[in-house]
N, CA, C and O atoms as a GROMACS GRO file, in nm:
protein
  584
    1UNK      N    1  17.587  11.322   5.173
    1UNK     CA    2  17.588  11.177   5.245
    1UNK      C    3  17.590  11.228   5.414
    1UNK      O    4  17.676  11.304   5.460
    2UNK      N    5  17.483  11.171   5.488
    2UNK     CA    6  17.464  11.204   5.647
    2UNK      C    7  17.600  11.129   5.699
    2UNK      O    8  17.653  11.033   5.643
    3UNK      N    9  17.639  11.185   5.802
    3UNK     CA   10  17.751  11.109   5.866
    3UNK      C   11  17.652  11.040   5.996
    3UNK      O   12  17.590  11.115   6.072
    4UNK      N   13  17.646  10.881   6.012
    4UNK     CA   14  17.543  10.897   6.060
    4UNK      C   15  17.590  10.901   6.222
    4UNK      O   16  17.494  10.909   6.299
    5UNK      N   17  17.699  10.898   6.275
    5UNK     CA   18  17.735  10.983   6.392
    5UNK      C   19  17.770  11.053   6.450
    5UNK      O   20  17.828  11.057   6.558
    6UNK      N   21  17.711  11.171   6.325
    6UNK     CA   22  17.738  11.293   6.380
    6UNK      C   23  17.608  11.374   6.462
    6UNK      O   24  17.494  11.349   6.423
    7UNK      N   25  17.626  11.456   6.559
    7UNK     CA   26  17.479  11.509   6.610
    7UNK      C   27  17.451  11.638   6.511
    7UNK      O   28  17.521  11.725   6.458
    8UNK      N   29  17.313  11.602   6.514
    8UNK     CA   30  17.235  11.724   6.386
    8UNK      C   31  17.213  11.841   6.473
    8UNK      O   32  17.242  11.948   6.419
    9UNK      N   33  17.170  11.849   6.592
    9UNK     CA   34  17.098  11.948   6.646
    9UNK      C   35  17.189  12.072   6.648
    9UNK      O   36  17.307  12.045   6.671
   10UNK      N   37  17.162  12.196   6.629
   10UNK     CA   38  17.194  12.308   6.643
   10UNK      C   39  17.199  12.359   6.807
   10UNK      O   40  17.260  12.465   6.820
   11UNK      N   41  17.155  12.313   6.912
   11UNK     CA   42  17.147  12.405   7.031
   11UNK      C   43  17.188  12.269   7.139
   11UNK      O   44  17.168  12.149   7.124
   12UNK      N   45  17.251  12.346   7.249
   12UNK     CA   46  17.301  12.240   7.347
   12UNK      C   47  17.183  12.155   7.429
   12UNK      O   48  17.100  12.227   7.485
   13UNK      N   49  17.173  12.070   7.438
   13UNK     CA   50  17.066  11.978   7.553
   13UNK      C   51  17.118  12.002   7.666
   13UNK      O   52  17.225  11.969   7.716
   14UNK      N   53  17.006  12.081   7.713
   14UNK     CA   54  16.978  12.074   7.903
   14UNK      C   55  16.952  11.957   7.951
   14UNK      O   56  16.840  11.938   7.905
   15UNK      N   57  16.981  11.856   8.017
   15UNK     CA   58  16.890  11.726   8.073
   15UNK      C   59  16.818  11.806   8.184
   15UNK      O   60  16.868  11.862   8.282
   16UNK      N   61  16.675  11.796   8.143
   16UNK     CA   62  16.602  11.832   8.256
   16UNK      C   63  16.464  11.793   8.277
   16UNK      O   64  16.387  11.825   8.187
   17UNK      N   65  16.412  11.726   8.384
   17UNK     CA   66  16.275  11.610   8.361
   17UNK      C   67  16.182  11.724   8.418
   17UNK      O   68  16.202  11.762   8.533
   18UNK      N   69  16.114  11.760   8.369
   18UNK     CA   70  15.995  11.851   8.423
   18UNK      C   71  15.846  11.805   8.351
   18UNK      O   72  15.829  11.762   8.237
   19UNK      N   73  15.776  11.822   8.427
   19UNK     CA   74  15.653  11.776   8.365
   19UNK      C   75  15.598  11.848   8.286
   19UNK      O   76  15.604  11.970   8.290
   20UNK      N   77  15.514  11.760   8.176
   20UNK     CA   78  15.483  11.876   8.052
   20UNK      C   79  15.303  11.852   8.054
   20UNK      O   80  15.252  11.750   8.100
   21UNK      N   81  15.242  11.943   8.008
   21UNK     CA   82  15.100  11.883   7.932
   21UNK      C   83  15.106  11.911   7.783
   21UNK      O   84  15.149  12.013   7.728
   22UNK      N   85  15.055  11.803   7.728
   22UNK     CA   86  15.069  11.800   7.588
   22UNK      C   87  14.959  11.776   7.544
   22UNK      O   88  14.890  11.686   7.592
   23UNK      N   89  14.910  11.867   7.421
   23UNK     CA   90  14.781  11.828   7.382
   23UNK      C   91  14.802  11.854   7.190
   23UNK      O   92  14.853  11.953   7.137
   24UNK      N   93  14.745  11.735   7.122
   24UNK     CA   94  14.802  11.766   6.989
   24UNK      C   95  14.711  11.872   6.908
   24UNK      O   96  14.589  11.878   6.919
   25UNK      N   97  14.785  11.946   6.832
   25UNK     CA   98  14.655  12.041   6.795
   25UNK      C   99  14.527  11.998   6.753
   25UNK      O  100  14.534  11.886   6.702
   26UNK      N  101  14.408  12.049   6.756
   26UNK     CA  102  14.289  12.010   6.689
   26UNK      C  103  14.238  11.900   6.770
   26UNK      O  104  14.153  11.823   6.725
   27UNK      N  105  14.288  11.888   6.889
   27UNK     CA  106  14.244  11.771   6.984
   27UNK      C  107  14.211  11.811   7.097
   27UNK      O  108  14.283  11.900   7.142
   28UNK      N  109  14.117  11.774   7.170
   28UNK     CA  110  14.045  11.828   7.307
   28UNK      C  111  14.138  11.756   7.398
   28UNK      O  112  14.220  11.830   7.454
   29UNK      N  113  14.146  11.617   7.428
   29UNK     CA  114  14.272  11.578   7.488
   29UNK      C  115  14.374  11.626   7.524
   29UNK      O  116  14.437  11.688   7.439
   30UNK      N  117  14.425  11.617   7.654
   30UNK     CA  118  14.577  11.616   7.685
   30UNK      C  119  14.611  11.509   7.767
   30UNK      O  120  14.533  11.435   7.828
   31UNK      N  121  14.772  11.504   7.766
   31UNK     CA  122  14.836  11.431   7.833
   31UNK      C  123  14.924  11.460   7.902
   31UNK      O  124  14.984  11.543   7.834
   32UNK      N  125  15.011  11.443   8.053
   32UNK     CA  126  15.098  11.445   8.108
   32UNK      C  127  15.218  11.370   8.118
   32UNK      O  128  15.208  11.273   8.193
   33UNK      N  129  15.328  11.386   8.064
   33UNK     CA  130  15.452  11.325   8.054
   33UNK      C  131  15.554  11.435   8.106
   33UNK      O  132  15.532  11.556   8.117
   34UNK      N  133  15.651  11.379   8.130
   34UNK     CA  134  15.791  11.432   8.167
   34UNK      C  135  15.882  11.464   8.062
   34UNK      O  136  15.876  11.378   7.975
   35UNK      N  137  15.965  11.557   8.037
   35UNK     CA  138  16.059  11.630   7.958
   35UNK      C  139  16.197  11.516   7.957
   35UNK      O  140  16.226  11.462   8.063
   36UNK      N  141  16.263  11.491   7.857
   36UNK     CA  142  16.401  11.401   7.880
   36UNK      C  143  16.510  11.539   7.873
   36UNK      O  144  16.601  11.548   7.955
   37UNK      N  145  16.491  11.629   7.780
   37UNK     CA  146  16.606  11.714   7.775
   37UNK      C  147  16.522  11.848   7.714
   37UNK      O  148  16.409  11.826   7.670
   38UNK      N  149  16.554  11.936   7.711
   38UNK     CA  150  16.536  12.092   7.643
   38UNK      C  151  16.663  12.128   7.585
   38UNK      O  152  16.775  12.084   7.613
   39UNK      N  153  16.613  12.247   7.466
   39UNK     CA  154  16.726  12.294   7.384
   39UNK      C  155  16.644  12.442   7.369
   39UNK      O  156  16.526  12.465   7.395
   40UNK      N  157  16.709  12.499   7.336
   40UNK     CA  158  16.635  12.642   7.289
   40UNK      C  159  16.550  12.619   7.123
   40UNK      O  160  16.456  12.678   7.071
   41UNK      N  161  16.621  12.527   7.087
   41UNK     CA  162  16.521  12.472   6.939
   41UNK      C  163  16.395  12.378   6.979
   41UNK      O  164  16.298  12.370   6.904
   42UNK      N  165  16.403  12.303   7.114
   42UNK     CA  166  16.299  12.225   7.111
   42UNK      C  167  16.314  12.118   7.241
   42UNK      O  168  16.395  12.145   7.330
   43UNK      N  169  16.251  12.022   7.248
   43UNK     CA  170  16.269  11.906   7.366
   43UNK      C  171  16.211  11.809   7.331
   43UNK      O  172  16.141  11.808   7.229
   44UNK      N  173  16.233  11.685   7.426
   44UNK     CA  174  16.189  11.568   7.405
   44UNK      C  175  16.157  11.470   7.520
   44UNK      O  176  16.213  11.474   7.630
   45UNK      N  177  16.075  11.392   7.489
   45UNK     CA  178  15.991  11.348   7.597
   45UNK      C  179  15.952  11.179   7.534
   45UNK      O  180  15.981  11.140   7.421
   46UNK      N  181  15.888  11.105   7.632
   46UNK     CA  182  15.881  10.976   7.591
   46UNK      C  183  15.708  10.965   7.618
   46UNK      O  184  15.647  10.972   7.725
   47UNK      N  185  15.652  10.945   7.468
   47UNK     CA  186  15.529  10.913   7.457
   47UNK      C  187  15.439  10.790   7.440
   47UNK      O  188  15.475  10.752   7.329
   48UNK      N  189  15.354  10.713   7.478
   48UNK     CA  190  15.293  10.607   7.471
   48UNK      C  191  15.269  10.571   7.339
   48UNK      O  192  15.273  10.451   7.311
   49UNK      N  193  15.238  10.672   7.232
   49UNK     CA  194  15.212  10.626   7.083
   49UNK      C  195  15.286  10.697   7.006
   49UNK      O  196  15.298  10.816   7.037
   50UNK      N  197  15.355  10.651   6.890
   50UNK     CA  198  15.400  10.699   6.765
   50UNK      C  199  15.295  10.828   6.701
   50UNK      O  200  15.187  10.815   6.644
   51UNK      N  201  15.378  10.964   6.735
   51UNK     CA  202  15.304  11.086   6.668
   51UNK      C  203  15.404  11.099   6.544
   51UNK      O  204  15.522  11.066   6.541
   52UNK      N  205  15.320  11.162   6.431
   52UNK     CA  206  15.376  11.212   6.336
   52UNK      C  207  15.456  11.283   6.300
   52UNK      O  208  15.465  11.393   6.355
   53UNK      N  209  15.532  11.253   6.211
   53UNK     CA  210  15.660  11.385   6.191
   53UNK      C  211  15.575  11.470   6.143
   53UNK      O  212  15.483  11.432   6.070
   54UNK      N  213  15.598  11.629   6.187
   54UNK     CA  214  15.519  11.737   6.138
   54UNK      C  215  15.384  11.803   6.197
   54UNK      O  216  15.334  11.913   6.175
   55UNK      N  217  15.332  11.664   6.302
   55UNK     CA  218  15.228  11.748   6.343
   55UNK      C  219  15.224  11.840   6.476
   55UNK      O  220  15.319  11.829   6.553
   56UNK      N  221  15.165  11.892   6.493
   56UNK     CA  222  15.172  12.039   6.576
   56UNK      C  223  15.146  12.011   6.739
   56UNK      O  224  15.034  11.969   6.711
   57UNK      N  225  15.149  12.004   6.812
   57UNK     CA  226  15.133  11.987   6.959
   57UNK      C  227  15.103  12.127   7.033
   57UNK      O  228  15.126  12.229   6.969
   58UNK      N  229  15.062  12.137   7.139
   58UNK     CA  230  15.048  12.247   7.208
   58UNK      C  231  15.119  12.186   7.373
   58UNK      O  232  15.082  12.086   7.435
   59UNK      N  233  15.193  12.252   7.399
   59UNK     CA  234  15.256  12.229   7.515
   59UNK      C  235  15.244  12.336   7.647
   59UNK      O  236  15.238  12.457   7.628
   60UNK      N  237  15.240  12.282   7.773
   60UNK     CA  238  15.261  12.349   7.878
   60UNK      C  239  15.335  12.320   7.985
   60UNK      O  240  15.319  12.220   8.055
   61UNK      N  241  15.421  12.408   8.004
   61UNK     CA  242  15.526  12.380   8.136
   61UNK      C  243  15.474  12.477   8.226
   61UNK      O  244  15.479  12.600   8.217
   62UNK      N  245  15.401  12.373   8.351
   62UNK     CA  246  15.372  12.457   8.485
   62UNK      C  247  15.485  12.497   8.572
   62UNK      O  248  15.549  12.405   8.624
   63UNK      N  249  15.522  12.627   8.600
   63UNK     CA  250  15.639  12.621   8.683
   63UNK      C  251  15.556  12.738   8.800
   63UNK      O  252  15.500  12.843   8.770
   64UNK      N  253  15.567  12.694   8.898
   64UNK     CA  254  15.521  12.764   9.035
   64UNK      C  255  15.430  12.776   9.000
   64UNK      O  256  15.384  12.676   8.944
   65UNK      N  257  15.343  12.896   9.005
   65UNK     CA  258  15.176  12.962   8.991
   65UNK      C  259  15.176  12.989   8.837
   65UNK      O  260  15.063  13.015   8.796
   66UNK      N  261  15.295  12.990   8.721
   66UNK     CA  262  15.264  13.018   8.586
   66UNK      C  263  15.268  12.933   8.492
   66UNK      O  264  15.339  12.835   8.513
   67UNK      N  265  15.191  12.942   8.348
   67UNK     CA  266  15.208  12.812   8.300
   67UNK      C  267  15.236  12.885   8.168
   67UNK      O  268  15.164  12.966   8.111
   68UNK      N  269  15.385  12.829   8.123
   68UNK     CA  270  15.434  12.846   7.965
   68UNK      C  271  15.374  12.778   7.886
   68UNK      O  272  15.383  12.655   7.888
   69UNK      N  273  15.292  12.849   7.792
   69UNK     CA  274  15.248  12.768   7.698
   69UNK      C  275  15.328  12.790   7.553
   69UNK      O  276  15.364  12.900   7.510
   70UNK      N  277  15.347  12.673   7.493
   70UNK     CA  278  15.415  12.672   7.352
   70UNK      C  279  15.390  12.612   7.262
   70UNK      O  280  15.347  12.502   7.298
   71UNK      N  281  15.392  12.625   7.128
   71UNK     CA  282  15.358  12.515   7.029
   71UNK      C  283  15.486  12.477   6.957
   71UNK      O  284  15.580  12.556   6.946
   72UNK      N  285  15.488  12.357   6.911
   72UNK     CA  286  15.559  12.290   6.854
   72UNK      C  287  15.570  12.195   6.748
   72UNK      O  288  15.465  12.208   6.686
   73UNK      N  289  15.634  12.111   6.697
   73UNK     CA  290  15.602  12.064   6.584
   73UNK      C  291  15.690  11.915   6.598
   73UNK      O  292  15.804  11.919   6.643
   74UNK      N  293  15.636  11.798   6.563
   74UNK     CA  294  15.699  11.690   6.578
   74UNK      C  295  15.846  11.709   6.472
   74UNK      O  296  15.856  11.771   6.366
   75UNK      N  297  15.947  11.631   6.548
   75UNK     CA  298  16.029  11.612   6.452
   75UNK      C  299  16.089  11.477   6.444
   75UNK      O  300  16.164  11.446   6.352
   76UNK      N  301  16.064  11.415   6.517
   76UNK     CA  302  16.068  11.262   6.535
   76UNK      C  303  16.002  11.203   6.628
   76UNK      O  304  15.962  11.278   6.717
   77UNK      N  305  15.964  11.043   6.642
   77UNK     CA  306  15.890  10.994   6.721
   77UNK      C  307  15.962  10.852   6.680
   77UNK      O  308  15.940  10.798   6.571
   78UNK      N  309  16.054  10.793   6.783
   78UNK     CA  310  16.094  10.652   6.765
   78UNK      C  311  16.054  10.556   6.852
   78UNK      O  312  16.045  10.608   6.964
   79UNK      N  313  16.025  10.437   6.854
   79UNK     CA  314  15.970  10.355   6.951
   79UNK      C  315  16.147  10.316   7.010
   79UNK      O  316  16.250  10.338   6.946
   80UNK      N  317  16.136  10.267   7.120
   80UNK     CA  318  16.210  10.184   7.226
   80UNK      C  319  16.155  10.036   7.222
   80UNK      O  320  16.057  10.003   7.289
   81UNK      N  321  16.204   9.972   7.164
   81UNK     CA  322  16.096   9.846   7.155
   81UNK      C  323  16.136   9.806   7.299
   81UNK      O  324  16.026   9.790   7.353
   82UNK      N  325  16.227   9.782   7.387
   82UNK     CA  326  16.224   9.760   7.538
   82UNK      C  327  16.084   9.776   7.619
   82UNK      O  328  16.024   9.694   7.689
   83UNK      N  329  16.054   9.910   7.583
   83UNK     CA  330  15.923   9.949   7.688
   83UNK      C  331  15.794   9.988   7.565
   83UNK      O  332  15.691  10.043   7.604
   84UNK      N  333  15.812   9.956   7.427
   84UNK     CA  334  15.703   9.998   7.378
   84UNK      C  335  15.631  10.117   7.345
   84UNK      O  336  15.525  10.132   7.284
   85UNK      N  337  15.734  10.223   7.414
   85UNK     CA  338  15.706  10.361   7.412
   85UNK      C  339  15.805  10.442   7.292
   85UNK      O  340  15.904  10.394   7.236
   86UNK      N  341  15.744  10.583   7.273
   86UNK     CA  342  15.846  10.622   7.204
   86UNK      C  343  15.900  10.757   7.248
   86UNK      O  344  15.855  10.835   7.332
   87UNK      N  345  16.022  10.765   7.160
   87UNK     CA  346  16.108  10.886   7.222
   87UNK      C  347  16.077  10.968   7.110
   87UNK      O  348  16.096  10.925   6.996
   88UNK      N  349  16.023  11.104   7.134
   88UNK     CA  350  15.949  11.202   7.064
   88UNK      C  351  16.046  11.306   7.085
   88UNK      O  352  16.100  11.322   7.195
   89UNK      N  353  16.071  11.381   6.979
   89UNK     CA  354  16.132  11.510   6.967
   89UNK      C  355  16.067  11.602   6.904
   89UNK      O  356  15.995  11.569   6.809
   90UNK      N  357  16.078  11.752   6.948
   90UNK     CA  358  16.010  11.853   6.885
   90UNK      C  359  16.051  11.980   6.871
   90UNK      O  360  16.137  12.016   6.952
   91UNK      N  361  16.017  12.052   6.798
   91UNK     CA  362  16.104  12.181   6.750
   91UNK      C  363  15.989  12.281   6.761
   91UNK      O  364  15.872  12.267   6.726
   92UNK      N  365  16.052  12.388   6.820
   92UNK     CA  366  15.944  12.484   6.903
   92UNK      C  367  15.909  12.587   6.727
   92UNK      O  368  16.004  12.622   6.657
   93UNK      N  369  15.791  12.613   6.696
   93UNK     CA  370  15.774  12.663   6.582
   93UNK      C  371  15.793  12.825   6.593
   93UNK      O  372  15.808  12.882   6.485
   94UNK      N  373  15.793  12.882   6.677
   94UNK     CA  374  15.816  12.990   6.681
   94UNK      C  375  15.906  13.066   6.737
   94UNK      O  376  15.962  12.987   6.813
   95UNK      N  377  15.965  13.183   6.750
   95UNK     CA  378  16.050  13.263   6.871
   95UNK      C  379  15.973  13.284   6.995
   95UNK      O  380  16.042  13.271   7.096
   96UNK      N  381  15.850  13.314   7.017
   96UNK     CA  382  15.788  13.321   7.158
   96UNK      C  383  15.797  13.183   7.215
   96UNK      O  384  15.813  13.181   7.337
   97UNK      N  385  15.791  13.065   7.152
   97UNK     CA  386  15.777  12.938   7.192
   97UNK      C  387  15.892  12.918   7.295
   97UNK      O  388  15.892  12.902   7.417
   98UNK      N  389  16.009  12.928   7.184
   98UNK     CA  390  16.152  12.906   7.210
   98UNK      C  391  16.190  13.009   7.324
   98UNK      O  392  16.277  12.982   7.406
   99UNK      N  393  16.128  13.113   7.325
   99UNK     CA  394  16.191  13.266   7.466
   99UNK      C  395  16.099  13.167   7.566
   99UNK      O  396  16.165  13.085   7.630
  100UNK      N  397  15.983  13.164   7.582
  100UNK     CA  398  15.898  13.085   7.702
  100UNK      C  399  15.997  12.943   7.745
  100UNK      O  400  16.034  12.924   7.861
  101UNK      N  401  16.023  12.873   7.658
  101UNK     CA  402  16.079  12.770   7.700
  101UNK      C  403  16.215  12.788   7.795
  101UNK      O  404  16.255  12.729   7.896
  102UNK      N  405  16.259  12.885   7.724
  102UNK     CA  406  16.389  12.926   7.793
  102UNK      C  407  16.387  12.961   7.933
  102UNK      O  408  16.453  12.916   8.026
  103UNK      N  409  16.277  13.070   7.927
  103UNK     CA  410  16.238  13.113   8.030
  103UNK      C  411  16.214  13.013   8.147
  103UNK      O  412  16.265  13.021   8.258
  104UNK      N  413  16.126  12.917   8.100
  104UNK     CA  414  16.062  12.797   8.238
  104UNK      C  415  16.215  12.738   8.242
  104UNK      O  416  16.254  12.728   8.358
  105UNK      N  417  16.296  12.704   8.159
  105UNK     CA  418  16.421  12.631   8.197
  105UNK      C  419  16.484  12.701   8.327
  105UNK      O  420  16.502  12.642   8.434
  106UNK      N  421  16.514  12.843   8.300
  106UNK     CA  422  16.588  12.927   8.348
  106UNK      C  423  16.511  12.919   8.512
  106UNK      O  424  16.580  12.883   8.608
  107UNK      N  425  16.410  12.946   8.525
  107UNK     CA  426  16.340  12.941   8.661
  107UNK      C  427  16.343  12.811   8.732
  107UNK      O  428  16.358  12.806   8.854
  108UNK      N  429  16.329  12.707   8.659
  108UNK     CA  430  16.330  12.549   8.715
  108UNK      C  431  16.490  12.558   8.759
  108UNK      O  432  16.526  12.534   8.874
  109UNK      N  433  16.562  12.587   8.672
  109UNK     CA  434  16.726  12.614   8.731
  109UNK      C  435  16.764  12.650   8.848
  109UNK      O  436  16.834  12.595   8.933
  110UNK      N  437  16.686  12.794   8.839
  110UNK     CA  438  16.720  12.851   8.982
  110UNK      C  439  16.668  12.817   9.092
  110UNK      O  440  16.718  12.854   9.199
  111UNK      N  441  16.543  12.731   9.086
  111UNK     CA  442  16.478  12.669   9.160
  111UNK      C  443  16.574  12.525   9.228
  111UNK      O  444  16.573  12.474   9.340
  112UNK      N  445  16.626  12.504   9.146
  112UNK     CA  446  16.700  12.362   9.186
  112UNK      C  447  16.844  12.440   9.257
  112UNK      O  448  16.900  12.382   9.350
  113UNK      N  449  16.886  12.546   9.215
  113UNK     CA  450  16.980  12.603   9.241
  113UNK      C  451  16.927  12.650   9.416
  113UNK      O  452  16.998  12.615   9.511
  114UNK      N  453  16.865  12.688   9.426
  114UNK     CA  454  16.818  12.771   9.567
  114UNK      C  455  16.797  12.633   9.646
  114UNK      O  456  16.859  12.644   9.753
  115UNK      N  457  16.739  12.517   9.638
  115UNK     CA  458  16.724  12.413   9.729
  115UNK      C  459  16.904  12.393   9.744
  115UNK      O  460  16.938  12.406   9.861
  116UNK      N  461  17.004  12.368   9.662
  116UNK     CA  462  17.128  12.327   9.638
  116UNK      C  463  17.200  12.420   9.769
  116UNK      O  464  17.241  12.382   9.879
  117UNK      N  465  17.196  12.536   9.716
  117UNK     CA  466  17.281  12.629   9.812
  117UNK      C  467  17.196  12.640   9.949
  117UNK      O  468  17.269  12.634  10.049
  118UNK      N  469  17.097  12.650   9.968
  118UNK     CA  470  17.009  12.645  10.062
  118UNK      C  471  17.076  12.527  10.194
  118UNK      O  472  17.106  12.560  10.308
  119UNK      N  473  17.087  12.384  10.133
  119UNK     CA  474  17.149  12.293  10.194
  119UNK      C  475  17.267  12.287  10.240
  119UNK      O  476  17.310  12.243  10.346
  120UNK      N  477  17.350  12.366  10.092
  120UNK     CA  478  17.499  12.353  10.157
  120UNK      C  479  17.523  12.450  10.270
  120UNK      O  480  17.602  12.416  10.358
  121UNK      N  481  17.456  12.582  10.279
  121UNK     CA  482  17.478  12.670  10.358
  121UNK      C  483  17.392  12.620  10.509
  121UNK      O  484  17.429  12.648  10.623
  122UNK      N  485  17.295  12.556  10.478
  122UNK     CA  486  17.239  12.496  10.633
  122UNK      C  487  17.142  12.586  10.670
  122UNK      O  488  17.102  12.577  10.786
  123UNK      N  489  17.082  12.690  10.583
  123UNK     CA  490  17.013  12.755  10.600
  123UNK      C  491  16.910  12.853  10.475
  123UNK      O  492  16.975  12.901  10.383
  124UNK      N  493  16.805  12.871  10.475
  124UNK     CA  494  16.682  12.862  10.373
  124UNK      C  495  16.761  13.002  10.300
  124UNK      O  496  16.806  13.091  10.372
  125UNK      N  497  16.768  13.006  10.184
  125UNK     CA  498  16.803  13.117  10.091
  125UNK      C  499  16.695  13.138   9.977
  125UNK      O  500  16.647  13.058   9.896
  126UNK      N  501  16.672  13.275  10.000
  126UNK     CA  502  16.538  13.362   9.936
  126UNK      C  503  16.558  13.295   9.752
  126UNK      O  504  16.661  13.255   9.698
  127UNK      N  505  16.449  13.303   9.709
  127UNK     CA  506  16.450  13.300   9.566
  127UNK      C  507  16.505  13.407   9.510
  127UNK      O  508  16.554  13.385   9.400
  128UNK      N  509  16.513  13.519   9.550
  128UNK     CA  510  16.600  13.690   9.519
  128UNK      C  511  16.746  13.666   9.518
  128UNK      O  512  16.832  13.704   9.438
  129UNK      N  513  16.756  13.582   9.643
  129UNK     CA  514  16.914  13.544   9.647
  129UNK      C  515  16.990  13.472   9.564
  129UNK      O  516  17.096  13.504   9.509
  130UNK      N  517  16.914  13.351   9.558
  130UNK     CA  518  16.954  13.257   9.446
  130UNK      C  519  16.934  13.292   9.318
  130UNK      O  520  16.994  13.238   9.225
  131UNK      N  521  16.844  13.389   9.301
  131UNK     CA  522  16.874  13.412   9.141
  131UNK      C  523  16.978  13.492   9.096
  131UNK      O  524  17.051  13.483   8.998
  132UNK      N  525  16.971  13.592   9.208
  132UNK     CA  526  17.084  13.694   9.167
  132UNK      C  527  17.196  13.624   9.108
  132UNK      O  528  17.236  13.636   8.992
  133UNK      N  529  17.268  13.508   9.248
  133UNK     CA  530  17.389  13.427   9.228
  133UNK      C  531  17.379  13.347   9.112
  133UNK      O  532  17.475  13.321   9.040
  134UNK      N  533  17.253  13.302   9.093
  134UNK     CA  534  17.263  13.206   8.975
  134UNK      C  535  17.317  13.259   8.865
  134UNK      O  536  17.420  13.218   8.812
  135UNK      N  537  17.227  13.380   8.815
  135UNK     CA  538  17.255  13.505   8.688
  135UNK      C  539  17.403  13.492   8.671
  135UNK      O  540  17.458  13.425   8.583
  136UNK      N  541  17.489  13.593   8.806
  136UNK     CA  542  17.606  13.576   8.809
  136UNK      C  543  17.690  13.492   8.763
  136UNK      O  544  17.785  13.514   8.688
  137UNK      N  545  17.634  13.334   8.837
  137UNK     CA  546  17.735  13.208   8.812
  137UNK      C  547  17.701  13.161   8.702
  137UNK      O  548  17.800  13.098   8.663
  138UNK      N  549  17.607  13.152   8.614
  138UNK     CA  550  17.511  13.049   8.518
  138UNK      C  551  17.450  13.103   8.374
  138UNK      O  552  17.415  13.047   8.270
  139UNK      N  553  17.452  13.186   8.402
  139UNK     CA  554  17.328  13.291   8.269
  139UNK      C  555  17.385  13.291   8.136
  139UNK      O  556  17.318  13.292   8.033
  140UNK      N  557  17.543  13.290   8.144
  140UNK     CA  558  17.611  13.325   8.070
  140UNK      C  559  17.626  13.163   7.960
  140UNK      O  560  17.632  13.168   7.838
  141UNK      N  561  17.628  13.062   8.024
  141UNK     CA  562  17.624  12.977   7.973
  141UNK      C  563  17.514  12.891   7.882
  141UNK      O  564  17.525  12.778   7.834
  142UNK      N  565  17.403  12.986   7.876
  142UNK     CA  566  17.285  12.981   7.812
  142UNK      C  567  17.312  13.036   7.705
  142UNK      O  568  17.362  13.147   7.721
  143UNK      N  569  17.295  12.993   7.561
  143UNK     CA  570  17.313  13.056   7.449
  143UNK      C  571  17.233  13.188   7.409
  143UNK      O  572  17.111  13.184   7.419
  144UNK      N  573  17.279  13.276   7.377
  144UNK     CA  574  17.169  13.378   7.331
  144UNK      C  575  17.066  13.365   7.216
  144UNK      O  576  17.110  13.329   7.107
  145UNK      N  577  16.923  13.391   7.229
  145UNK     CA  578  16.825  13.385   7.152
  145UNK      C  579  16.823  13.476   7.007
  145UNK      O  580  16.806  13.597   6.990
  146UNK      N  581  16.848  13.374   6.918
  146UNK     CA  582  16.836  13.538   6.806
  146UNK      C  583  16.743  13.483   6.694
  146UNK      O  584  16.710  13.555   6.600
   0.00000   0.00000   0.00000
């Protein structure tokens, strides 16, 4: 029997709001949304309509000039009655998608870290300096991909 209050996710959620481009598989139309959080296993976002559990999505995460393209399967799509939109969670369907999502997340975290330390130090810190410091200080907090 399920424990209704127990978290069923296998990976730590990283709250990160990043623009996503979503396209349901076998569909030519895509739409832009903002992620709510990201984990090694998947991500979630708010969508204007219900997506069928198990349906496939092509997801693109733009980071600087790079596009991280992922494949995912809808795990849930639950209506928020206040907004009539759907909290939607997806799981990555393969290792390359999970790896690319992790890489995109780390790049985004480093970019935010660069802004923060530049502001704190009162001068522009290079991407390389910020990345080196971020890896020393934070990379160990990201679980290994297996």
